[in-house]
C-alpha positions in Angstrom: -13.8 12.0 -26.1 -13.5 14.2 -23.0 -16.9 14.0 -20.9 -19.2 17.0 -20.1 -17.8 19.0 -17.0 -21.3 19.8 -15.9 -22.6 16.3 -16.1 -19.8 15.1 -14.0 -20.4 17.9 -11.4 -24.2 16.3 -10.9 -23.4 12.7 -11.2 -23.1 11.0 -7.4 -22.5 7.2 -7.2 -25.2 5.1 -8.0 -23.9 2.6 -5.0 -22.5 4.9 -2.0 -24.6 8.0 -3.3 -21.3 9.8 -2.7 -19.5 12.5 -4.9 -16.9 11.0 -7.6 -13.6 11.9 -8.8 -12.7 12.3 -12.3 -9.6 10.4 -13.4 -9.0 12.3 -16.6 -5.8 10.1 -17.6 -8.0 6.7 -17.2 -11.2 7.9 -18.2 -13.3 6.9 -15.0 -15.0 8.0 -12.2 -13.7 7.0 -8.8 -15.7 6.5 -6.1 -13.7 5.8 -3.1 -16.8 5.1 -0.7 -18.0 2.3 -2.6 -15.1 1.1 -3.7 -15.6 1.2 -7.5 -14.1 2.9 -10.9 -16.6 3.5 -13.4 -15.8 3.7 -17.1 -16.2 6.8 -19.4 -17.0 5.4 -22.9 -16.9 8.1 -25.8 -17.6 10.2 -23.7 -20.4 8.9 -21.7 -20.4 7.8 -18.1 -21.1 4.2 -18.0 -22.9 4.2 -14.1 -23.6 0.5 -13.7 -21.7 -1.4 -10.9 -21.5 -4.5 -13.2 -19.6 -2.0 -15.5 -17.7 -1.0 -12.8 -14.4 -1.9 -11.7 -13.1 -2.8 -8.4 -10.2 -0.4 -6.7 -7.3 -1.8 -5.3 -6.2 -1.2 -1.7 -3.2 1.2 -2.9 -6.7 3.2 -5.5 -8.6 3.2 -2.2 -5.6 4.8 0.0 -4.4 7.5 -2.4 -6.3 11.1 -1.7 
């Protein structure tokens, strides 16, 4: 299930308040500022820091 594009436009990282990048392939919202990737499950972004995974150093360096 695809995430709602309008919803993705207004979401920000709950930790850093920075904008998020949508990774369609991995179904995640990426916050480079916080170094976290929030999962999207069944089209619903899970914006809880305890549910997010830490980005690797390589992922943090990507544009």
